[in-house]
PDB file of N, CA, C and O in Angstrom:
ATOM      1  N   MET A   1      34.193 -19.520  12.772  1.00  0.00           N
ATOM      2  CA  MET A   1      33.127 -20.412  12.888  1.00  0.00           C
ATOM      3  C   MET A   1      32.113 -19.080  13.112  1.00  0.00           C
ATOM      4  O   MET A   1      32.574 -18.035  13.571  1.00  0.00           O
ATOM      5  N   PRO A   2      31.045 -19.178  12.837  1.00  0.00           N
ATOM      6  CA  PRO A   2      30.113 -18.049  12.657  1.00  0.00           C
ATOM      7  C   PRO A   2      29.298 -18.823  14.781  1.00  0.00           C
ATOM      8  O   PRO A   2      29.418 -19.963  15.229  1.00  0.00           O
ATOM      9  N   PRO A   3      28.831 -18.001  15.232  1.00  0.00           N
ATOM     10  CA  PRO A   3      28.279 -18.114  16.161  1.00  0.00           C
ATOM     11  C   PRO A   3      26.863 -19.087  16.264  1.00  0.00           C
ATOM     12  O   PRO A   3      25.941 -18.886  15.473  1.00  0.00           O
ATOM     13  N   LYS A   4      26.773 -20.229  17.380  1.00  0.00           N
ATOM     14  CA  LYS A   4      25.545 -21.279  17.556  1.00  0.00           C
ATOM     15  C   LYS A   4      24.290 -20.446  17.894  1.00  0.00           C
ATOM     16  O   LYS A   4      24.144 -19.967  19.019  1.00  0.00           O
ATOM     17  N   PRO A   5      23.239 -20.251  16.743  1.00  0.00           N
ATOM     18  CA  PRO A   5      21.998 -19.770  17.101  1.00  0.00           C
ATOM     19  C   PRO A   5      21.542 -20.344  18.346  1.00  0.00           C
ATOM     20  O   PRO A   5      21.615 -21.498  18.768  1.00  0.00           O
ATOM     21  N   ASN A   6      20.985 -19.133  18.917  1.00  0.00           N
ATOM     22  CA  ASN A   6      19.906 -19.489  20.618  1.00  0.00           C
ATOM     23  C   ASN A   6      18.640 -19.335  19.940  1.00  0.00           C
ATOM     24  O   ASN A   6      18.110 -18.328  19.469  1.00  0.00           O
ATOM     25  N   TYR A   7      18.281 -20.482  19.984  1.00  0.00           N
ATOM     26  CA  TYR A   7      17.310 -21.269  19.894  1.00  0.00           C
ATOM     27  C   TYR A   7      15.694 -20.855  20.614  1.00  0.00           C
ATOM     28  O   TYR A   7      14.552 -20.635  20.210  1.00  0.00           O
ATOM     29  N   SER A   8      16.497 -20.921  22.022  1.00  0.00           N
ATOM     30  CA  SER A   8      15.792 -20.542  23.015  1.00  0.00           C
ATOM     31  C   SER A   8      15.146 -18.982  23.251  1.00  0.00           C
ATOM     32  O   SER A   8      13.983 -18.700  23.537  1.00  0.00           O
ATOM     33  N   PHE A   9      16.103 -18.223  23.069  1.00  0.00           N
ATOM     34  CA  PHE A   9      15.856 -16.767  22.936  1.00  0.00           C
ATOM     35  C   PHE A   9      14.846 -16.387  22.286  1.00  0.00           C
ATOM     36  O   PHE A   9      13.905 -15.767  22.782  1.00  0.00           O
ATOM     37  N   GLU A  10      14.964 -16.786  20.891  1.00  0.00           N
ATOM     38  CA  GLU A  10      14.213 -16.916  19.624  1.00  0.00           C
ATOM     39  C   GLU A  10      13.014 -17.075  19.738  1.00  0.00           C
ATOM     40  O   GLU A  10      12.232 -16.172  19.438  1.00  0.00           O
ATOM     41  N   LYS A  11      12.519 -18.521  20.301  1.00  0.00           N
ATOM     42  CA  LYS A  11      11.426 -19.084  21.199  1.00  0.00           C
ATOM     43  C   LYS A  11      10.736 -18.094  22.258  1.00  0.00           C
ATOM     44  O   LYS A  11       9.528 -17.914  22.109  1.00  0.00           O
ATOM     45  N   ARG A  12      11.109 -17.717  22.863  1.00  0.00           N
ATOM     46  CA  ARG A  12      10.912 -17.083  23.928  1.00  0.00           C
ATOM     47  C   ARG A  12      10.701 -15.406  23.337  1.00  0.00           C
ATOM     48  O   ARG A  12       9.880 -14.746  23.974  1.00  0.00           O
ATOM     49  N   GLN A  13      11.277 -14.834  22.373  1.00  0.00           N
ATOM     50  CA  GLN A  13      10.909 -13.753  22.286  1.00  0.00           C
ATOM     51  C   GLN A  13       9.448 -13.607  21.197  1.00  0.00           C
ATOM     52  O   GLN A  13       8.663 -12.659  21.178  1.00  0.00           O
ATOM     53  N   ARG A  14       9.401 -14.916  20.305  1.00  0.00           N
ATOM     54  CA  ARG A  14       8.134 -15.057  20.034  1.00  0.00           C
ATOM     55  C   ARG A  14       6.456 -15.428  20.402  1.00  0.00           C
ATOM     56  O   ARG A  14       5.391 -15.304  19.796  1.00  0.00           O
ATOM     57  N   GLU A  15       7.000 -16.100  22.130  1.00  0.00           N
ATOM     58  CA  GLU A  15       6.223 -16.375  22.658  1.00  0.00           C
ATOM     59  C   GLU A  15       5.623 -14.928  23.485  1.00  0.00           C
ATOM     60  O   GLU A  15       4.423 -14.811  23.736  1.00  0.00           O
ATOM     61  N   LEU A  16       6.570 -13.944  23.830  1.00  0.00           N
ATOM     62  CA  LEU A  16       6.532 -12.958  24.412  1.00  0.00           C
ATOM     63  C   LEU A  16       5.406 -12.251  23.484  1.00  0.00           C
ATOM     64  O   LEU A  16       4.302 -11.894  23.895  1.00  0.00           O
ATOM     65  N   GLU A  17       5.925 -12.103  22.049  1.00  0.00           N
ATOM     66  CA  GLU A  17       5.360 -11.434  20.794  1.00  0.00           C
ATOM     67  C   GLU A  17       3.444 -11.801  20.835  1.00  0.00           C
ATOM     68  O   GLU A  17       2.452 -11.111  20.601  1.00  0.00           O
ATOM     69  N   LYS A  18       3.640 -13.095  21.217  1.00  0.00           N
ATOM     70  CA  LYS A  18       2.536 -13.706  20.957  1.00  0.00           C
ATOM     71  C   LYS A  18       1.454 -13.213  22.018  1.00  0.00           C
ATOM     72  O   LYS A  18       0.441 -12.600  21.683  1.00  0.00           O
ATOM     73  N   LYS A  19       1.845 -13.619  23.628  1.00  0.00           N
ATOM     74  CA  LYS A  19       0.959 -12.889  24.319  1.00  0.00           C
ATOM     75  C   LYS A  19       0.900 -11.925  24.576  1.00  0.00           C
ATOM     76  O   LYS A  19       0.077 -11.667  25.455  1.00  0.00           O
ATOM     77  N   LYS A  20       1.698 -10.796  24.008  1.00  0.00           N
ATOM     78  CA  LYS A  20       1.127  -9.206  23.963  1.00  0.00           C
ATOM     79  C   LYS A  20       0.225  -8.736  22.961  1.00  0.00           C
ATOM     80  O   LYS A  20      -0.395  -7.687  23.137  1.00  0.00           O
ATOM     81  N   LYS A  21       0.072  -9.564  21.708  1.00  0.00           N
ATOM     82  CA  LYS A  21      -0.607  -9.493  20.986  1.00  0.00           C
ATOM     83  C   LYS A  21      -2.519 -10.092  21.713  1.00  0.00           C
ATOM     84  O   LYS A  21      -3.638  -9.603  21.558  1.00  0.00           O
ATOM     85  N   LYS A  22      -2.132 -11.030  22.300  1.00  0.00           N
ATOM     86  CA  LYS A  22      -3.515 -11.878  22.729  1.00  0.00           C
ATOM     87  C   LYS A  22      -4.131 -10.865  23.867  1.00  0.00           C
ATOM     88  O   LYS A  22      -5.336 -10.939  24.112  1.00  0.00           O
ATOM     89  N   ALA A  23      -3.212  -9.812  24.641  1.00  0.00           N
ATOM     90  CA  ALA A  23      -3.703  -9.343  25.587  1.00  0.00           C
ATOM     91  C   ALA A  23      -4.032  -8.012  24.864  1.00  0.00           C
ATOM     92  O   ALA A  23      -5.019  -7.460  25.350  1.00  0.00           O
ATOM     93  N   GLU A  24      -3.461  -7.360  23.838  1.00  0.00           N
ATOM     94  CA  GLU A  24      -4.192  -6.631  23.271  1.00  0.00           C
ATOM     95  C   GLU A  24      -5.306  -6.580  23.136  1.00  0.00           C
ATOM     96  O   GLU A  24      -5.990  -5.803  23.803  1.00  0.00           O
ATOM     97  N   LYS A  25      -5.956  -7.629  21.971  1.00  0.00           N
ATOM     98  CA  LYS A  25      -7.110  -8.188  21.488  1.00  0.00           C
ATOM     99  C   LYS A  25      -8.122  -8.407  22.488  1.00  0.00           C
ATOM    100  O   LYS A  25      -9.263  -8.190  22.080  1.00  0.00           O
ATOM    101  N   ALA A  26      -8.007  -8.812  23.794  1.00  0.00           N
ATOM    102  CA  ALA A  26      -8.428  -8.898  24.880  1.00  0.00           C
ATOM    103  C   ALA A  26      -8.799  -7.720  25.627  1.00  0.00           C
ATOM    104  O   ALA A  26      -9.858  -7.617  26.246  1.00  0.00           O
ATOM    105  N   GLN A  27      -7.763  -6.693  25.545  1.00  0.00           N
ATOM    106  CA  GLN A  27      -8.031  -5.218  26.030  1.00  0.00           C
ATOM    107  C   GLN A  27      -9.102  -4.403  24.943  1.00  0.00           C
ATOM    108  O   GLN A  27      -9.771  -3.401  25.198  1.00  0.00           O
ATOM    109  N   ARG A  28      -9.035  -5.178  23.641  1.00  0.00           N
ATOM    110  CA  ARG A  28     -10.134  -4.382  22.621  1.00  0.00           C
ATOM    111  C   ARG A  28     -11.380  -4.762  23.155  1.00  0.00           C
ATOM    112  O   ARG A  28     -12.306  -4.160  23.699  1.00  0.00           O
ATOM    113  N   LYS A  29     -11.107  -6.115  22.801  1.00  0.00           N
ATOM    114  CA  LYS A  29     -12.696  -6.750  23.235  1.00  0.00           C
ATOM    115  C   LYS A  29     -13.465  -6.540  24.294  1.00  0.00           C
ATOM    116  O   LYS A  29     -14.676  -6.737  24.193  1.00  0.00           O
ATOM    117  N   ALA A  30     -12.870  -6.082  25.557  1.00  0.00           N
ATOM    118  CA  ALA A  30     -13.118  -5.316  27.043  1.00  0.00           C
ATOM    119  C   ALA A  30     -13.541  -4.203  26.546  1.00  0.00           C
ATOM    120  O   ALA A  30     -14.517  -3.789  27.173  1.00  0.00           O
ATOM    121  N   GLU A  31     -13.229  -3.546  25.696  1.00  0.00           N
ATOM    122  CA  GLU A  31     -13.619  -1.959  25.359  1.00  0.00           C
ATOM    123  C   GLU A  31     -14.854  -2.119  24.887  1.00  0.00           C
ATOM    124  O   GLU A  31     -15.754  -1.392  25.306  1.00  0.00           O
ATOM    125  N   GLY A  32     -15.088  -3.070  23.963  1.00  0.00           N
ATOM    126  CA  GLY A  32     -16.582  -3.229  23.350  1.00  0.00           C
ATOM    127  C   GLY A  32     -16.318  -2.571  22.013  1.00  0.00           C
ATOM    128  O   GLY A  32     -17.132  -2.890  21.147  1.00  0.00           O
ATOM    129  N   GLY A  33     -15.672  -1.997  21.762  1.00  0.00           N
ATOM    130  CA  GLY A  33     -14.786  -1.473  20.395  1.00  0.00           C
ATOM    131  C   GLY A  33     -14.273  -2.243  19.383  1.00  0.00           C
ATOM    132  O   GLY A  33     -14.052  -3.413  19.696  1.00  0.00           O
ATOM    133  N   GLY A  34     -14.066  -1.975  18.455  1.00  0.00           N
ATOM    134  CA  GLY A  34     -13.182  -3.104  17.450  1.00  0.00           C
ATOM    135  C   GLY A  34     -13.587  -2.067  16.204  1.00  0.00           C
ATOM    136  O   GLY A  34     -14.454  -1.200  16.093  1.00  0.00           O
ATOM    137  N   HIS A  35     -12.439  -2.624  15.234  1.00  0.00           N
ATOM    138  CA  HIS A  35     -11.932  -2.005  13.810  1.00  0.00           C
ATOM    139  C   HIS A  35     -13.371  -2.254  12.533  1.00  0.00           C
ATOM    140  O   HIS A  35     -13.724  -1.651  11.520  1.00  0.00           O
ATOM    141  N   ALA A  36     -13.952  -3.688  13.419  1.00  0.00           N
ATOM    142  CA  ALA A  36     -14.934  -4.077  12.750  1.00  0.00           C
ATOM    143  C   ALA A  36     -16.364  -3.166  13.004  1.00  0.00           C
ATOM    144  O   ALA A  36     -17.089  -2.911  12.042  1.00  0.00           O
ATOM    145  N   ASP A  37     -16.595  -2.847  13.949  1.00  0.00           N
ATOM    146  CA  ASP A  37     -17.915  -1.846  14.341  1.00  0.00           C
ATOM    147  C   ASP A  37     -17.128  -0.302  13.967  1.00  0.00           C
ATOM    148  O   ASP A  37     -17.943   0.451  13.433  1.00  0.00           O
ATOM    149  N   ALA A  38     -15.827   0.291  14.117  1.00  0.00           N
ATOM    150  CA  ALA A  38     -15.789   1.329  12.885  1.00  0.00           C
ATOM    151  C   ALA A  38     -16.033   1.388  11.408  1.00  0.00           C
ATOM    152  O   ALA A  38     -16.177   2.424  10.758  1.00  0.00           O
ATOM    153  N   VAL A  39     -16.060   0.316  11.008  1.00  0.00           N
ATOM    154  CA  VAL A  39     -16.148  -0.710   9.628  1.00  0.00           C
ATOM    155  C   VAL A  39     -17.773   0.161   9.322  1.00  0.00           C
ATOM    156  O   VAL A  39     -18.060   1.219   8.760  1.00  0.00           O
ATOM    157  N   VAL A  40     -18.530  -0.853   9.976  1.00  0.00           N
ATOM    158  CA  VAL A  40     -20.111  -0.528   9.994  1.00  0.00           C
ATOM    159  C   VAL A  40     -20.446   0.854  10.167  1.00  0.00           C
ATOM    160  O   VAL A  40     -21.319   1.401   9.492  1.00  0.00           O
ATOM    161  N   GLU A  41     -20.003   1.236  10.753  1.00  0.00           N
ATOM    162  CA  GLU A  41     -20.890   2.685  11.545  1.00  0.00           C
ATOM    163  C   GLU A  41     -19.859   4.117  10.424  1.00  0.00           C
ATOM    164  O   GLU A  41     -20.219   5.292  10.358  1.00  0.00           O
ATOM    165  N   ALA A  42     -18.852   3.643   9.841  1.00  0.00           N
ATOM    166  CA  ALA A  42     -18.610   4.460   8.722  1.00  0.00           C
ATOM    167  C   ALA A  42     -19.647   4.117   7.252  1.00  0.00           C
ATOM    168  O   ALA A  42     -20.563   4.716   6.690  1.00  0.00           O
ATOM    169  N   ASP A  43     -19.144   3.226   7.101  1.00  0.00           N
ATOM    170  CA  ASP A  43     -20.272   2.472   6.488  1.00  0.00           C
ATOM    171  C   ASP A  43     -22.185   3.186   5.962  1.00  0.00           C
ATOM    172  O   ASP A  43     -22.886   3.410   4.975  1.00  0.00           O
ATOM    173  N   ALA A  44     -22.188   3.249   7.267  1.00  0.00           N
ATOM    174  CA  ALA A  44     -23.447   3.482   7.461  1.00  0.00           C
ATOM    175  C   ALA A  44     -24.313   5.187   7.198  1.00  0.00           C
ATOM    176  O   ALA A  44     -25.395   5.579   6.762  1.00  0.00           O
ATOM    177  N   ALA A  45     -23.138   5.753   7.734  1.00  0.00           N
ATOM    178  CA  ALA A  45     -23.717   7.021   7.738  1.00  0.00           C
ATOM    179  C   ALA A  45     -23.470   7.623   6.034  1.00  0.00           C
ATOM    180  O   ALA A  45     -24.390   8.234   5.490  1.00  0.00           O
ATOM    181  N   PRO A  46     -22.478   7.435   5.482  1.00  0.00           N
ATOM    182  CA  PRO A  46     -22.483   7.971   4.217  1.00  0.00           C
ATOM    183  C   PRO A  46     -23.514   7.409   3.561  1.00  0.00           C
ATOM    184  O   PRO A  46     -24.054   8.220   2.809  1.00  0.00           O
ATOM    185  N   SER A  47     -24.065   6.191   3.551  1.00  0.00           N
ATOM    186  CA  SER A  47     -25.249   5.514   2.808  1.00  0.00           C
ATOM    187  C   SER A  47     -26.421   5.861   3.199  1.00  0.00           C
ATOM    188  O   SER A  47     -27.309   5.225   2.631  1.00  0.00           O
ATOM    189  N   ARG A  48     -26.908   6.905   4.226  1.00  0.00           N
ATOM    190  CA  ARG A  48     -27.681   7.471   4.545  1.00  0.00           C
ATOM    191  C   ARG A  48     -28.123   8.866   3.910  1.00  0.00           C
ATOM    192  O   ARG A  48     -29.214   9.392   3.691  1.00  0.00           O
ATOM    193  N   ALA A  49     -26.617   9.283   3.686  1.00  0.00           N
ATOM    194  CA  ALA A  49     -26.554  10.915   2.792  1.00  0.00           C
ATOM    195  C   ALA A  49     -27.729  11.100   1.800  1.00  0.00           C
ATOM    196  O   ALA A  49     -28.776  11.745   1.741  1.00  0.00           O
ATOM    197  N   PRO A  50     -27.050  10.236   1.068  1.00  0.00           N
ATOM    198  CA  PRO A  50     -27.411   9.846  -0.447  1.00  0.00           C
ATOM    199  C   PRO A  50     -29.288   9.573  -0.576  1.00  0.00           C
ATOM    200  O   PRO A  50     -30.040  10.011  -1.447  1.00  0.00           O
ATOM    201  N   VAL A  51     -29.575   8.836   0.444  1.00  0.00           N
ATOM    202  CA  VAL A  51     -31.322   8.841   0.740  1.00  0.00           C
ATOM    203  C   VAL A  51     -32.160   9.877   0.404  1.00  0.00           C
ATOM    204  O   VAL A  51     -33.039  10.002  -0.449  1.00  0.00           O
ATOM    205  N   ALA A  52     -31.577  10.796   1.491  1.00  0.00           N
ATOM    206  CA  ALA A  52     -32.302  11.916   1.817  1.00  0.00           C
ATOM    207  C   ALA A  52     -32.766  12.851   0.856  1.00  0.00           C
ATOM    208  O   ALA A  52     -33.897  13.336   0.843  1.00  0.00           O
ATOM    209  N   PRO A  53     -31.573  13.158  -0.196  1.00  0.00           N
ATOM    210  CA  PRO A  53     -32.324  13.778  -1.043  1.00  0.00           C
ATOM    211  C   PRO A  53     -33.036  13.783  -2.347  1.00  0.00           C
ATOM    212  O   PRO A  53     -33.719  14.590  -2.977  1.00  0.00           O
ATOM    213  N   GLU A  54     -32.492  12.231  -2.550  1.00  0.00           N
ATOM    214  CA  GLU A  54     -33.669  11.483  -3.756  1.00  0.00           C
ATOM    215  C   GLU A  54     -35.361  11.560  -3.226  1.00  0.00           C
ATOM    216  O   GLU A  54     -36.316  11.519  -4.001  1.00  0.00           O
ATOM    217  N   SER A  55     -35.446  11.669  -1.867  1.00  0.00           N
ATOM    218  CA  SER A  55     -36.698  11.098  -1.085  1.00  0.00           C
ATOM    219  C   SER A  55     -37.075  12.486  -0.995  1.00  0.00           C
ATOM    220  O   SER A  55     -38.004  12.638  -0.202  1.00  0.00           O
ATOM    221  N   GLY A  56     -36.773  13.285  -1.402  1.00  0.00           N
ATOM    222  CA  GLY A  56     -37.325  14.670  -1.325  1.00  0.00           C
ATOM    223  C   GLY A  56     -38.257  15.082  -2.655  1.00  0.00           C
ATOM    224  O   GLY A  56     -38.360  14.302  -3.602  1.00  0.00           O
ATOM    225  N   PRO A  57     -38.834  16.206  -2.636  1.00  0.00           N
ATOM    226  CA  PRO A  57     -39.808  16.522  -4.250  1.00  0.00           C
ATOM    227  C   PRO A  57     -38.773  16.933  -5.185  1.00  0.00           C
ATOM    228  O   PRO A  57     -37.802  17.434  -4.618  1.00  0.00           O
ATOM    229  N   VAL A  58     -38.699  16.872  -6.392  1.00  0.00           N
ATOM    230  CA  VAL A  58     -38.144  16.687  -7.598  1.00  0.00           C
ATOM    231  C   VAL A  58     -38.613  18.190  -8.251  1.00  0.00           C
ATOM    232  O   VAL A  58     -39.743  18.291  -8.730  1.00  0.00           O
ATOM    233  N   ALA A  59     -37.775  19.234  -8.243  1.00  0.00           N
ATOM    234  CA  ALA A  59     -37.977  20.439  -8.837  1.00  0.00           C
ATOM    235  C   ALA A  59     -37.838  20.280 -10.727  1.00  0.00           C
ATOM    236  O   ALA A  59     -37.991  21.270 -11.443  1.00  0.00           O
TER     237      ALA A  59
END
């Protein structure tokens, strides 16, 4: 006969994982940085580069 599942242990593990993710998210938010900010900065830099050569004199 297979062992009986320990549902309370599984539930506690899920709760701990949620708590850990929530703490990590709060830490990222407190630092002021985030993935969204990094993406915006990464998109902004390359978009400026092509504009400069086009605005120069055409030879």
